[in-house]
N, C-alpha and C positions, 0 to 999 in steps of 0.2 A: 519642872513642867516641861520645859523644852526638851529635855533628855527623854521623858516619858513619852511625848508625842513621836519622836524619832524612833523609839523602840517599837511603839505601836504600828507605825507606818512600815517599819522593816517586817514585823511579823505578818502583817496583811499582805505585803508583797511576796513574801516567801510562800504563804498559803496559797495566793492566786496562782503563782508559778507552778506549785504542786498540783493544783486543780487542773491547770491546762495540761500538764504533763500526763496526769491519769486519764483525761479525756482523750488525748491522742493516742496513749497506749491501748485503751480499750476500743478505740475506733477501728472499723475494718479497714483493710488495705485499699483505699480508693484508687491508687495509681494502677494496680493491677487490672481493676475493673474498668477504668476509663481507657485504658489502652486498647484501640480498636483491634479486632482480629484482622489478620491479613486477609485481603481480598482473595478470591479464587485465583486471579491472574497473578497476583503477588506471591501467593503460596506456590503456584506451579513455578514461577520464575526462581524462587528461592531453592527449589530442587534441581534445577538445570545446571549441568556442567558447562564450562565454556563452549565445549564441543556441541553440546545440545543447543546452546544459544545461537551459535553460528549456523547450524543446520536449520534452525527455526526461521532464518531469514531468507531461505531459498525457496523459490517456486519453480518446480521443474517438470520435465516431461520425460516419458519413455513410451514407446510403441506398445499397442496391445489392447486387448478388450476383456482379458481374463481378470475378473475382480480379485481373485486370491493372489495372482502374480503382482498386481498394481498395489495391492495392500502391503505385500511383503516388501516391495520396492520403498514405500513410504516408511514402514516400520523399520527397516534396516538402516536408512540413513537419517530418520527422525525428521524429515523435511516439513517445512511449514505449510507448503501448499503444492498442488498440482495443477497444471494448465492442460486442459483437454484439447487435442488437436484432431484432425480428421481420422487418423489412424486409431483413435480411442473411441470412435463412434460406432456403436453396434447398430443393429437393424431395427430395434424396437426401443420405445421409452422404457419399458420394463427392464430390459437389460441394462440400459444407461442408468437407471436408478440403483441397480445392483452395484455398478461400477462406482458411482459417486459416494454410495454409502460405504463401500470398502475403503475409498480414498480418505474418507473423513476420520477414520479411526474410531476408537471405543470411548473417547472422552466427549460426551455430548455437550459439556460446558465449553470445551475448548476444541471443536472440530477443526481439523486441518482445512485450510482454504481449498475449495475446488473452483477453479477459474476457467474462463472461456472467452474467446474473442467473438462476441455475438453483436456485431454492428447491424447486421442485415445487409442485403445487397450483395456487394463484391465480397464481403468479409463476413462469413457465417460458418458455423460448424453444425447447427441443428437443421436438418433438412426440412423440417416442418415450418421453418421461418419464412413465410411468405408476406410477412407484414412490410408495409412501406418503409423504404430505407432513405438515407440521406439523398440519394440521387433524385428521389421524388420530393422529399420533405423540404428541401431548400426552396422550392418553388410554390409550396402549398402553405396555407394558414397555419399558425403555430399550434392551434388545437390538434391538428393532424399528428404533429410530433408528439404531443401528449398520448394520443390514442395509440399510436404505433409502439411507444415505449412501454406503456402499461401492458399491452398485449405481449410484446417481446419479453418483458421482464417476467411476466407470469409464466411464460413458456419455459425461460430458463430456470426459474425457481421450481417448476413442477417436475423436473427431471434431477433435482437435488443439487444444482450448481448455485454457489453462493456469491460468487465474485465475478462480476462481468467487465471485461475491458472493452466496453461498448460504446462509449461516447466520445466521439471525435470532436475536440475543441479547437482544431486547426480551422483556419479560414482562408479561402483564396477564391479569386474570380478567374484565375488562369486555368483554362481547360487543358493546358499542356501538363499541367502538374499532376503527379501520380496520385496526390491526394484528393484531386478535385471531386471525383465521384463519391468521396466519403465525408466531405464536409456538409455540416448542416446549415451553412450560410455563406454567401459569396461576399458579404460585407461584415464588418465587425459587429454592427448593430443586429443584423439578421441572424448571424450565427449565435450571438449571445442569447437572444430571447429563446431560441430553440435548444441550445445546450442546457439552459436553465430548466426548460420544460422537461427535457429528457431526464435530468437529475430528479426532478420532483416526481416525475411518473414512476421512476424506478424505486423510490423510497419504499421501505417495508417489504419489498420484494426481492431484491438483489442489493449487494453492495456495489456502489458505482464508482467508476474510473473515468477521469478526463485524460485524454491523450491528444498529441504528444508534445508536452510542454518543452520549450517555449513556442512551438508552432512550426509545422512543416509547411505552412502556407507560403512562405517566402522562397521556396526552392522547388523546381521542377524535378529535381534528382530524387531517386528512390533511396532511402538510407539502408535498404536491405542489401544493396550492392556497394555502396560507397559511404563515406561520411560527408554530407552535403554541407556547404558553407553558404551562409546568408550574410551579405555585407551590410544589411540594414542597420541603421543608427539606432541606438536605444530608444531614443525620443521618438522615433518613428515606430518601433515595435511597440511602445506603449499605446499608440493610438490604433495600430493596425492588427496587432496579434493578441495583445493582452486581454481585451475586454471579454471575449468568450471564456477565457480561463477563469477570470474574476467573477463572472456571472455563474459559472458552475460551482466554484468554491463558495460563493455566497448562498447558493441553492443547497449546499450541504453535501457535496461530493466526498466520498469517503477516501478515495485514492487518487493521486495523480501520477501518471506515467511519464517519465523523462525521456525525451527524444534523443536519438544519436545524431544530432547535427550541431554545427557551429554557428554562432553568431559572433562573426570575428571582431565587431566593434565592442563586444562585452568580454569575450575570452576566446583564446585560441584552442581551448579544449572543447569537446563535445559537451552538450549541455548535461548529459547523463554523468559526466565525469567532472563538472564544473562546480566548485563550491560557491562561486559567484551567482550562478543561476538557482542554485539551492536556496541561497540566502534571499534572492529576490523572491522566490516562491513563498517562503516562510514569512520574511520580515514585510515586504511590500504588498503581497497579495493576501497575507494573513492565513495562509493554509496551515492547518494543525494535524491534519490526518497522515496517513501512510504514503510515502513517496517510494515508487517502484521503478526500476529501469525498464526500458523497452529490452527486448530479448538480447542477452549480453553476447550471443554468438554472432550477432551482426557486426560487432566491432572488429575481431579478427578476420571475418569474412570480407571486409572492406579492402583488405590487403595492406593496411597501414601496419608495419612492423612494430610499432610502439605499442600495439594492442595484442601482441602475439602471445604473451604470458597471461593465461586466464586468471591465474591466482593474484598477480600483480594488479590486473585491470579490476578484479573484484574488490580488491582492498581499496584501490583508488575510488571506486564507486561508492563504498561505504564512508570513506573519508570525506567525500564530497558532500554527503548528506542523504544519500538514499537510505530508506529504511529496509527495503527488501530487493533482491536481485532476481530477475526473471531469466530462466533458461529453457529455451525449446530445443535447441541442439546444444549440447554441452561440449565446448571446446576442451574442457579437461578430461573428457571421456567418461569419468565416473564421478559421482557426487563426492565420493571419499577423498579424491585429489583436492578438490575445491575446499571442502570443509577443513581437512587437515592442513592445508595451505594457509587459510585464513587464521585458523588457530595459531599456527607457528608464527605468523606475522603479528598476531596480538602478543604472543610471548616474547617476541623480539622488540616490541614497542612500536612496531610500524603502524598499528592502529591501536587506540586506548580500549582496554576491556570495558570501560564505563560506556563507551559508544555502542559496543555490541550488546551490553546489557540493556541500555536505553532503547535500542532498535528491537531488541528482542521483547521487551515489555509492550512496545507499541504493536508489534506483530501479533502478540497474544491478545491485546485488547481487540484487535480487528477480528481475530478469531472468535473471541467472546461475543462480539456483536453479531457475527454471522450466525452464532448459535440461536439468536433470537429470531432469525428468519426461517428456521426450521419448523415445519408443521408437525 
C-alpha cells in the first residue's frame, strides 16, 4: 500500500510539472512586452557618439543675424545651445523669430537651447524690455517682481527664446559692488522672496536660471576682469548668501549658473571649477537640475595663467560637476578645438565617459523640457 501511494504521488508530481511546463511554453513572451520602450531622450542618447555628447554640453555664440549661417554653425558642430548676444539682435521681432527657429534645428522634440541674458535694466538684449528691473524691484513690494517677470518672460518666449539667464540670486547692500544694481534684494530675506517670485512668474514661459552661485554679493570686484576672492567663512555664507539660491531652487529653478569667484574658506578654486561647491549645491541645497558655468572665456581673461589652456579648463569644469559649459567668446577659437580636446581627454581617462554621458542625458532632458514651452 505504501509503495502504491508513493507511485501515485510521483505520477501526480510529474503530471503537474508537465502541465506547468506546457503552460509556460504556450504563454506569450511577457518579458519582451514588459520592457518599456526607450524614451525619446534615451533613444537619442543611444545614437550619439562620444563627440556628439561632448558637443551637446556646449552653449556657444557667434556674431551675425543670418538665420542660415547661424543654423549651419549649430549643425556643423552639433552644439547643445546658443546664447544670443547684442550682435545677434535684428531690428524686428519677426527677424528674431526666424533666427531662433533656425537655431533650434529640426527636431521639435529636442530643440537646441536658445538662451539669453534678459535680466532687464543694465543687462538686457531685447530692446522692448522696458519692464521694471532689479534696480527698482528691490525697493518695491514683491508682487511687482511677479508682474515684471511675467511680462519679461512672455516677451522672451514670444521671440522663440527658451532659456533665460535672467534671475540674479546674489544679494548685497554694498552700493560699490558691481552686482548691486542687478540684485533683487539687499538682505537675504528680501532677495529670497523676490528670487522665488521671479522663478514662479517665469514657469511655463521660459526655462529659468539662478546666478551666480555661490554669490557675487561678497565682493565688489567684477569677475569679467579677474577672479574675485571672498574671505567669508562658510557659516556666514549660509546666513548671508545661501538663502536666495535655496529659495529659487525650492521654487523650481531649472538651471543654476556657477560664478567664477573664490570663497577661500571653502576652496582655493573658483566655484565654477570647485567640486566642493558643486557638492554643496547638489547635496545641501538639493538642486537636481542643470548646472552651467558662467562664460568660460572669463577665466583666461582674468590673466591667471592656470586658466590659459581652454581644453584643460573645460575638462576641469566638467569634472567639478557642471552639466554644461557656456562660451560667449571662445578662447579655443573654434568649437572643434574644444570638442576634440574634451573627447581626447575622455579617451585618455582624464574624464570618465560616464560623466559625459550622464551630462548629455541631463542636457537632452532640459532640451526636451524646452520643447514644451514652444507654442
